[in-house]
C-alpha positions in Angstrom: 0.0 0.0 0.0 1.3 3.5 -0.9 1.5 6.2 1.7 0.7 9.9 1.7 1.5 12.3 4.5 -0.5 15.6 5.0 1.9 17.9 6.8 2.5 21.4 8.2 -1.1 22.0 9.3 -2.2 23.3 12.8 -5.1 21.7 14.6 -6.1 24.9 16.5 -6.8 26.5 13.2 -10.1 25.3 11.8 -9.1 26.4 8.3 -6.1 24.1 8.4 -8.3 21.3 9.5 -10.6 21.9 6.5 -7.6 21.7 4.1 -6.7 18.4 5.6 -10.3 17.2 5.3 -10.4 18.3 1.7 -7.3 16.3 0.8 -8.3 13.2 2.7 -11.7 13.1 1.1 -10.3 13.6 -2.4 -7.6 10.9 -1.9 -10.1 8.4 -0.4 -12.5 8.9 -3.2 -9.8 8.4 -5.9 -7.6 5.7 -4.4 -9.5 4.0 -1.6 -7.5 1.3 0.1 -4.6 1.7 -2.3 -3.3 4.7 -0.3 -2.7 5.0 3.4 -3.0 8.6 4.7 -1.0 10.1 7.6 -2.0 13.3 9.4 0.1 15.4 11.8 -1.3 14.7 15.3 -3.5 12.3 17.1 -6.7 14.4 17.1 -10.0 14.0 15.3 -10.8 16.2 12.3 -14.4 16.4 13.1 -15.8 13.8 10.7 -16.1 10.1 11.0 -15.3 9.8 7.3 -11.7 10.6 8.3 -11.2 8.0 11.0 -10.8 5.0 8.7 -7.3 4.4 7.2 -5.8 7.6 8.7 -2.8 7.3 10.9 -0.9 9.8 13.0 2.6 11.3 12.8 4.3 12.1 16.1 6.1 15.4 16.1 9.8 15.0 15.3 12.4 15.9 18.0 16.0 15.9 16.9 17.3 14.7 20.3 14.9 11.7 20.3 15.4 10.7 16.7 15.6 7.0 17.1 12.8 6.9 19.7 10.6 9.0 17.5 11.1 6.7 14.5 10.3 3.7 16.7 7.2 5.3 18.0 6.1 6.3 14.5 6.6 2.8 13.2 4.7 1.3 16.1 1.8 3.7 15.6 1.5 3.8 11.9 3.7 1.1 10.5 5.9 3.4 8.5 9.2 5.2 8.5 10.0 8.5 6.7 11.4 6.3 3.9 8.1 4.6 3.4 6.2 7.8 2.5 5.4 8.2 -1.2 3.6 11.6 -1.3 3.9 14.7 1.0 1.2 17.3 0.9 2.4 20.6 2.5 -1.0 22.0 3.6 0.0 25.3 5.3 -1.6 28.2 3.4 0.8 31.0 4.2 4.3 30.5 5.8 6.6 31.6 3.0 7.1 35.3 3.0 8.7 38.2 4.9 5.8 38.4 7.4 7.1 35.2 9.0 10.4 34.7 10.9 13.3 33.4 8.7 14.2 30.8 11.2 10.7 29.3 11.0 10.9 29.0 7.3 14.3 27.4 7.6 13.0 24.9 10.2 10.2 23.8 8.0 12.5 23.5 5.0 14.8 21.2 7.0 11.7 19.0 7.8 10.6 18.9 4.2 14.2 18.0 3.1 14.1 15.1 5.6 10.9 13.8 4.1 11.8 14.5 0.5 15.2 12.9 0.6 13.4 9.6 1.4 10.2 10.0 -0.6 8.9 10.4 -4.1 6.6 13.5 -4.4 6.3 16.8 -2.6 3.2 18.8 -3.4 2.9 22.4 -2.1 -0.9 22.8 -1.9 -2.3 26.3 -2.8 -0.4 29.0 -0.9 0.1 32.7 -0.5 3.8 33.6 -1.3 5.6 36.8 -0.5 6.5 39.5 -0.3 10.2 38.6 -0.4 12.8 41.4 0.3 14.9 39.3 2.6 17.6 37.4 0.7 17.7 34.8 3.5 14.1 34.0 2.9 14.6 33.9 -0.8 17.3 31.3 -0.4 15.1 29.2 1.8 12.2 29.5 -0.7 14.5 28.5 -3.5 15.5 25.2 -1.7 11.8 24.4 -1.1 10.8 25.3 -4.6 13.5 23.1 -6.1 12.4 20.1 -3.9 8.8 20.3 -4.9 7.2 18.4 -7.7 4.1 20.6 -7.9 3.7 24.1 -6.6 0.3 25.9 -6.4 0.0 29.6 -5.9 -3.5 30.5 -4.7 -3.5 34.1 -6.1 -2.0 36.0 -9.1 0.2 38.1 -6.9 1.8 35.1 -5.3 2.1 33.4 -8.7 3.9 36.4 -10.2 6.2 36.6 -7.2 7.5 33.1 -7.9 7.7 33.6 -11.7 9.9 36.7 -11.1 12.2 34.7 -8.9 12.3 31.3 -10.8 10.8 31.9 -14.2 7.9 29.9 -15.7 7.9 26.2 -15.0 5.2 23.6 -15.7 5.3 22.4 -12.1 4.2 25.9 -10.8 0.5 26.6 -11.4 -2.1 29.2 -10.4 -4.9 27.7 -8.3 -7.3 28.9 -5.6 -8.2 27.9 -2.1 -9.4 24.3 -2.1 -11.7 24.1 0.9 -14.8 25.6 -0.8 -16.0 22.2 -2.1 -15.9 20.6 1.3 -19.6 20.1 2.1 -21.1 19.8 5.6 -24.5 18.2 5.1 -23.4 14.6 5.1 -21.1 14.9 8.1 -22.7 17.3 10.6 -25.3 15.9 12.9 -28.8 17.2 13.7 -27.5 18.8 16.9 -26.0 21.6 14.8 -27.6 25.0 15.3 -30.8 25.8 13.4 -30.6 28.3 10.5 -30.8 31.9 11.6 -31.3 34.1 8.6 -31.4 37.2 10.8 -27.9 36.6 12.1 -24.6 38.4 11.3 -21.5 36.3 12.1 -18.2 38.1 13.0 -14.9 36.3 12.8 -11.9 38.0 14.5 -8.2 37.4 13.8 -5.3 38.4 16.1 -3.1 38.8 13.0 -4.8 42.1 12.5 -2.9 43.3 15.5 0.5 41.6 15.2 0.7 41.7 11.4 -1.5 44.5 10.1 -0.4 47.1 12.7 -3.6 47.9 14.5 -3.5 48.1 18.2 -5.7 45.7 20.1 -7.9 48.6 21.2 -8.3 49.9 17.6 -9.2 46.4 16.2 -11.7 45.7 19.0 -13.3 49.1 18.5 -13.8 48.3 14.8 -15.4 44.9 15.6 -17.5 46.5 18.3 -18.9 49.1 15.8 -19.9 46.2 13.5 -21.7 44.5 16.3 -23.4 47.7 17.4 -24.4 48.6 13.8 -25.8 45.1 13.2 -27.9 45.2 16.4 -29.1 48.7 15.3 -30.3 47.0 12.1 -32.2 44.4 14.1 -29.8 41.5 13.4 -28.6 38.9 15.9 -24.8 38.7 16.2 -22.6 35.7 16.5 -18.9 35.9 17.2 -17.3 32.8 15.6 -13.8 31.6 16.2 -11.9 30.0 13.4 -8.7 29.9 15.6 -9.5 28.4 19.0 -6.5 29.7 20.9 -5.0 32.9 19.7 -8.2 34.8 18.9 -9.7 34.3 22.4 -8.0 37.5 23.6 -10.0 39.5 21.0 -13.2 37.7 21.9 -12.9 38.5 25.6 -12.9 42.3 24.9 -16.1 42.3 22.8 -19.6 43.0 24.2 -23.2 43.1 23.1 -23.2 40.0 20.9 -25.9 37.3 21.2 -23.9 34.2 20.8 -20.3 32.9 20.9 -19.3 29.9 18.7 -16.1 27.9 19.6 -16.7 24.6 17.8 -13.8 22.2 17.5 -15.4 20.5 14.5 -14.5 22.6 11.4 -17.5 21.2 9.5 -19.9 22.4 12.2 -18.3 25.8 12.2 -18.6 26.0 8.4 -22.3 25.1 8.6 -22.9 27.8 11.3 -21.2 30.4 9.1 -23.3 29.2 6.1 -26.5 29.9 8.1 -25.7 33.6 8.5 -27.3 36.5 6.7 -23.9 37.9 6.1 -20.4 37.7 7.6 -17.7 40.1 8.7 -14.4 38.2 8.7 -10.7 38.8 9.3 -9.9 35.1 9.0 -9.2 33.8 5.5 -11.1 30.6 5.8 -13.9 32.4 7.5 -14.2 34.3 4.3 -14.0 31.1 2.2 -16.5 29.3 4.5 -19.0 32.1 3.8 -18.5 32.7 0.1 -18.4 29.0 -0.8 -21.9 28.7 0.6 -23.2 31.8 -1.1 -23.1 34.0 2.0 -21.8 37.6 1.3 -18.8 38.3 3.5 -17.3 41.7 4.3 -13.5 41.0 4.4 -11.1 43.0 6.6 -7.7 41.3 6.3 -4.0 41.9 6.7 -2.4 40.4 3.6 -3.0 40.3 -0.2 -4.6 36.9 0.0 -7.8 38.5 1.2 -8.2 40.8 -1.8 -7.5 37.9 -4.2 -9.9 35.4 -2.7 -12.7 38.0 -3.2 -11.5 38.4 -6.8 -11.8 34.6 -7.2 -15.4 34.8 -6.0 -16.0 37.9 -8.2 -17.1 40.1 -5.2 -14.2 42.5 -4.9 -16.5 45.1 -3.6 -16.8 43.3 -0.3 -13.2 44.2 0.6 -13.0 46.6 3.6 -10.1 48.8 2.4 -9.9 51.4 5.1 -9.9 51.1 8.9 -11.9 54.3 9.6 -15.4 53.7 11.1 -17.3 55.6 8.5 -16.0 53.5 5.7 -16.7 50.2 7.6 -20.3 51.2 8.5 -20.9 52.2 4.9 -19.7 48.8 3.8 -22.1 47.1 6.3 -25.0 49.2 5.0 -23.9 48.3 1.4 -24.3 44.6 2.1 -27.8 45.2 3.7 -29.1 47.3 0.7 -27.4 45.2 -2.1 -28.0 41.8 -0.4 -30.0 40.1 -3.1 -27.6 41.0 -5.9 -24.6 40.1 -3.8 -26.1 36.7 -3.0 -26.6 35.9 -6.7 -23.0 37.0 -7.5 -21.5 35.0 -4.6 -23.3 31.8 -5.6 -22.0 32.2 -9.2 -18.5 32.9 -8.0 -18.6 29.9 -5.7 -19.3 27.5 -8.6 -16.4 29.0 -10.6 -14.1 28.4 -7.7 -15.2 24.8 -7.3 -14.6 24.3 -11.0 -11.0 25.6 -10.5 -10.5 23.3 -7.5 -11.5 20.3 -9.7 -9.0 21.3 -12.4 -6.2 21.5 -9.7 -7.0 18.0 -8.5 -6.9 16.8 -12.0 -3.3 17.9 -12.2 -2.5 16.3 -8.8 -4.1 13.0 -9.8 -2.3 13.0 -13.1 1.1 13.3 -11.3 0.2 10.6 -8.7 -1.2 8.2 -11.3 2.0 8.6 -13.3 4.5 8.4 -10.5 3.0 6.5 -7.6 -0.2 4.6 -8.3 -0.4 3.7 -12.0 
């Protein structure tokens, strides 16, 4: 049996979990029992469909190398050398916003896998910007190791083309979690649909990466809550990151409900039941738009602008941090709701078609190299 490892995801981040779920579902449907799937930690991904034929990779510690390898073999029956395909799932870790030592650490891990395996696939990512030559050197090593590289927006794609030229292995894609459906995997205990609800999804990166103070960001979210209540909406605050965003949540008041689901499919379903969404989390945006729910997007990196372009609703980008602009955007969604709903649904179908084309490329490579 061939083996695939899904690596570099974080279980506290529900968006990362959705990416893992998407890969596992696609691989299971295509290859069934021909492929054993390994995931990063011994935790559930919120769906029974994932529990069969999925094994767990213990975190590697250099000082415990032999013990680690023994534990991994006892748990999953494989060594590094047994892995045939590595899917790097992390959506944004290559660029100047991230510490150079973190990029180098992950590069070393990938090199350890890649030196003893067949394929490395970098799933759709945001790349850049790159002004630090140390980061460029690390990126070059990773790029040269990879067999397929997917940029998830045109800005990231052009960044790599400028550095490495045009290569067939590097392709433009989009986020690949939109096609993950929830109806078949979320139980009846999930919340009832609330068409009068606005969901707000905070992100601590707006403070440590975008440059807002905690007080400034909380004040913006509080104005969205207050404006929504003024327009007779119920307000949910939904966490997509269950650890780091808690500090933001604790400072908000006046909302009607708080959602801290550990099951990413339930969280996606809850977001899909909203009238509209205000999100600073990338996969909060995708969870809304992929289900036809308009989403005002207030983000800290170019990936937010480009995902709205993919769904053909660029006018839902919150471009300024002043209150007047933000409240105008909220009112815009309320008055233009029907038109936005139609456009969002059309955009969602186009994104799903692009996802399918990306998977065609991945399967073509795997069928040729690993599972003929």
